[in-house]
C-alpha positions in Angstrom: 0.0 0.0 0.0 1.6 3.3 -1.1 1.0 6.1 1.4 1.9 9.5 0.0 0.7 11.8 2.7 1.6 12.0 6.4 -0.9 10.4 8.8 -2.1 13.0 11.4 -5.4 11.7 12.7 -7.3 8.6 13.8 -9.3 8.8 10.6 -6.1 8.7 8.6 -5.0 5.7 10.6 -8.2 3.8 9.8 -8.0 4.7 6.1 -4.3 3.5 6.0 -5.4 0.1 7.6 -3.3 0.7 10.7 -6.2 0.6 13.2 -9.6 -1.1 13.2 -12.7 1.1 12.8 -14.0 -0.4 16.0 -11.1 1.2 17.9 -11.8 4.6 16.6 -13.7 6.0 19.7 -11.0 5.0 22.2 -8.2 6.2 20.0 -9.9 9.6 19.4 -9.7 10.1 23.1 -6.0 9.3 23.0 -5.4 11.6 20.0 -7.2 14.4 21.8 -4.6 14.4 24.5 -1.4 13.2 22.7 -0.4 14.2 19.2 -0.5 11.7 16.4 1.7 11.8 13.3 3.4 9.2 11.0 5.4 10.0 7.9 5.1 8.0 4.8 8.5 6.4 5.4 7.3 5.1 8.7 3.8 4.0 7.6 5.1 1.9 4.8 7.4 0.0 7.3 4.5 -1.3 9.3 3.3 -4.9 8.7 -0.5 -4.6 8.9 -0.8 -8.3 9.4 1.5 -8.4 12.5 -0.3 -7.3 15.7 3.0 -7.1 17.4 4.8 -5.1 14.8 7.6 -3.1 16.6 7.2 -0.1 14.3 3.5 0.2 14.8 4.0 -0.1 18.6 6.2 2.9 18.6 4.0 5.2 16.5 0.3 4.0 16.3 -1.7 5.2 19.3 -3.0 2.6 21.8 -5.9 2.8 24.2 -3.4 1.8 26.9 -2.2 5.4 26.8 -5.3 6.4 28.7 -4.1 4.5 31.8 -2.0 6.8 34.0 0.1 5.1 36.6 0.5 6.9 40.0 4.2 7.4 39.6 3.9 9.1 36.1 4.2 12.8 35.7 3.8 15.4 32.9 7.5 16.5 33.2 9.2 13.3 34.1 12.8 14.4 33.8 12.3 17.9 35.3 12.8 20.2 32.3 10.8 22.9 33.9 12.8 22.9 37.1 15.9 23.8 35.2 14.5 26.3 32.6 15.9 29.8 33.4 14.3 31.3 30.3 11.8 30.0 27.8 13.4 27.3 25.5 16.5 26.7 27.6 17.1 23.8 30.0 20.3 24.2 31.9 20.7 21.0 34.0 24.5 20.4 33.7 27.1 23.2 34.0 28.8 23.0 30.6 25.7 22.4 28.3 22.2 23.5 27.7 19.2 22.3 25.8 17.8 24.7 23.3 14.2 23.7 22.6 13.5 25.9 19.5 10.5 23.9 18.4 8.0 21.5 20.0 6.8 19.9 16.7 7.9 16.5 15.3 7.5 14.7 12.0 6.3 11.7 14.0 5.1 11.4 17.6 6.4 8.5 19.6 3.8 6.9 21.9 6.4 6.7 24.7 7.7 10.3 24.4 8.8 11.8 27.7 7.8 15.3 26.5 4.4 14.1 25.2 2.6 16.8 27.3 4.7 19.5 25.6 4.9 18.5 22.0 2.5 18.6 19.1 0.1 21.1 17.5 -1.4 21.8 21.0 2.1 21.8 22.7 4.5 24.6 23.5 4.9 25.7 19.9 8.0 27.3 18.3 10.0 30.0 20.0 9.1 33.4 18.7 11.8 35.9 17.8 11.9 37.6 21.2 12.1 34.3 23.0 14.8 33.0 20.7 16.8 36.2 21.3 16.4 35.8 25.1 17.7 32.2 24.8 20.8 33.3 22.8 21.4 36.1 25.3 21.3 33.5 28.1 23.8 31.3 26.3 26.0 34.3 25.5 26.0 35.4 29.2 27.1 32.0 30.6 30.6 31.3 29.5 30.6 27.9 31.0 28.3 26.7 28.3 30.5 24.6 25.9 27.7 22.6 24.2 24.3 23.6 22.9 21.9 20.7 22.3 19.0 21.4 19.9 16.0 19.3 20.8 12.4 19.8 21.3 10.4 18.6 19.3 12.6 17.8 16.5 14.9 20.7 15.4 15.3 19.3 11.9 11.6 20.1 11.1 12.7 23.7 10.9 13.3 25.2 7.5 16.9 25.7 6.3 16.3 29.4 6.7 15.3 29.1 10.4 18.1 26.6 11.1 20.5 29.0 9.4 19.5 31.8 11.7 20.1 29.6 14.8 23.5 28.5 13.5 24.5 32.0 12.6 23.7 33.2 16.2 25.6 30.3 17.8 28.5 30.9 15.5 29.0 34.3 17.1 29.3 32.9 20.7 32.9 32.1 21.2 32.6 29.8 24.2 30.2 27.5 22.4 32.3 24.8 20.7 29.8 22.0 20.1 26.3 22.0 18.6 24.3 18.8 18.9 21.0 17.9 17.3 18.6 15.3 18.6 16.5 14.0 15.8 14.6 11.2 14.1 14.5 12.9 10.7 17.1 10.8 9.0 15.0 7.7 9.8 11.4 9.1 9.4 12.0 11.6 6.5 15.4 10.7 5.0 14.9 12.7 1.9 15.0 15.9 4.0 18.7 15.2 4.6 19.8 17.0 1.4 22.7 19.2 0.4 20.9 22.4 1.5 20.2 21.1 5.0 23.8 19.8 5.4 25.2 23.1 4.3 23.2 24.9 7.0 24.3 22.4 9.7 27.9 23.1 8.8 27.6 26.8 8.4 28.5 27.8 12.0 32.0 26.5 11.8 31.4 24.7 15.1 31.8 21.0 15.6 28.4 19.4 14.9 27.0 16.2 16.2 23.8 14.5 15.4 22.2 12.1 17.9 19.9 9.8 15.9 16.9 8.3 17.6 16.0 4.8 16.5 14.8 1.8 18.5 14.6 -1.1 16.0 16.8 -2.3 13.2 13.9 -2.1 10.8 13.9 1.7 11.1 17.4 1.7 9.4 16.1 1.3 5.9 18.3 1.7 2.8 17.0 5.3 2.6 17.8 6.0 6.2 21.2 4.5 5.9 21.9 6.7 2.9 20.8 9.8 4.7 23.2 9.1 7.6 25.9 8.4 5.0 25.4 11.9 3.5 25.7 13.5 7.0 28.8 11.5 8.0 30.5 12.0 4.6 30.0 15.7 5.1 32.0 15.6 8.3 29.1 15.6 10.8 29.7 13.0 13.6 26.7 10.9 14.6 25.8 9.0 17.8 22.7 7.1 18.6 20.1 7.3 21.3 17.5 4.6 21.8 14.8 3.7 24.4 14.5 0.2 25.9 10.9 -0.5 25.1 8.8 -3.5 26.0 7.5 -5.2 22.8 10.0 -3.3 20.6 13.6 -4.1 21.6 13.5 -5.7 25.0 15.7 -8.7 24.2 19.4 -9.0 23.6 19.0 -10.2 20.0 16.9 -7.2 19.0 19.3 -4.8 20.7 22.4 -6.4 19.3 21.0 -6.1 15.7 20.2 -2.5 16.2 23.5 -1.5 17.8 25.5 -3.4 15.1 23.5 -1.7 12.4 24.3 1.7 13.9 28.0 0.9 13.8 27.8 -0.4 10.3 26.5 3.0 9.1 29.1 5.0 11.2 26.7 6.0 14.0 28.3 5.4 17.4 26.0 3.8 20.0 25.6 6.3 22.8 22.6 6.2 25.1 20.1 3.4 25.8 17.4 5.1 27.9 15.3 3.4 30.5 11.8 4.5 29.7 10.8 7.7 31.5 7.7 8.0 33.8 5.7 9.9 31.2 1.9 9.7 31.4 0.2 6.7 29.8 3.5 4.8 29.0 3.6 2.1 31.6 2.9 -0.5 28.9 6.3 0.3 27.4 8.4 0.0 30.6 10.5 -2.9 31.6 11.8 -3.2 35.2 15.2 -2.1 36.1 16.3 -5.7 36.7 15.0 -6.8 33.3 16.9 -3.9 31.6 20.1 -4.8 33.5 19.9 -8.4 32.4 19.3 -7.5 28.8 22.2 -5.1 28.7 24.5 -7.5 30.5 23.7 -10.1 27.9 25.2 -7.8 25.2 28.6 -8.0 26.8 30.8 -10.4 24.8 28.0 -10.9 22.3 28.8 -7.8 20.3 31.9 -5.6 19.8 32.7 -2.9 22.3 32.0 -0.4 19.5 28.4 -1.5 19.8 27.9 -1.1 23.5 25.6 1.8 24.5 25.4 3.4 28.0 22.2 2.2 29.7 21.0 5.2 31.6 18.1 6.5 33.7 17.0 10.1 33.8 16.4 10.7 37.5 12.9 12.2 37.9 12.8 15.7 39.1 15.7 17.0 36.9 18.6 15.4 38.8 20.4 14.2 35.7 21.4 10.8 34.4 22.6 7.7 36.2 24.2 4.6 34.6 21.7 1.9 35.4 24.2 -0.9 34.9 26.6 0.7 37.4 26.8 1.3 41.1 24.7 4.5 40.9 21.5 2.4 41.4 20.6 -0.1 44.0 17.3 -1.9 44.9 15.7 -1.0 48.2 12.8 -3.4 48.0 9.2 -3.5 46.8 10.2 -2.5 43.3 11.9 0.7 44.5 15.5 1.9 44.1 18.0 4.5 45.4 19.7 6.4 42.6 22.8 8.5 43.1 23.0 11.6 40.8 26.2 13.1 39.4 26.5 15.3 42.5 26.4 12.4 44.9 22.9 13.0 46.1 20.5 10.1 46.5 16.9 10.0 45.1 14.1 7.5 45.3 12.9 5.8 42.1 10.0 5.9 41.5 9.8 9.2 43.4 8.2 8.9 46.8 6.0 11.9 46.3 
């Protein structure tokens, strides 16, 4: 089935054969709360005959999203607690997030910013807010790296991206610009010469962190898009989420990580699922995740090993789940030590 238009509604999903008409009412309730979008590149990957298709599980809404667990929260990793000005998150001393846009070409059903992104989300920074964000970066000389995220920053036009890169080019203490994106996978044709030229225009060192969770996402077109970026001198790393029903076994993860390395994308982060509302059906336990990641050791090259990390709820930063930073305290609870040496309960006690 050839799909030529993006899918942006439950009606579109029904017409594309991705959900049953009988499920329309429940899914309309999901879509009213959390944005829905699939690109043609993603839609054509989904096996309509497979009820457990790992691509569909990531992007097609599910009535399970209406079930909110007590420990879940709208801002699970504490962006708001570390946002000194609109669009900036300054959680670590030497780097900031710059959230220029809160729109994505696709909406992951497990997204930790699902309350903030989409047509009804926080939108795109206007000129005044963008200038205030640049002023903040300019005024903090400890900021060595700016990470463009959101939303997906590569949905912006080359003109808008060019304005951002030009502004960052003029800030001497910023040396690294990193983009967090799904675009090379979900809309690979967008990675063209014009976009690559804009990404390189600042003269800074540019990294792209590519989000993919299953080897099927790395189609020939996606691999070619990554090749264009790497051939242009843009370094790439990966970020993935450990998801029940998608990649929660060593074989699936091994295939994904080896595929990253084959296309010159260095495995970087494997995230434990965050406590976002309506996502409990995606979460494995800490012990299950530790066992899966431990099984990768010796099975695949050291080049293929990601860091398995947990974003500590409340904005306390990342902890390596497979290391000594996390220990069980009983009843499915843990004590997690942040990078400052402070201990936190997971899930949060409050």
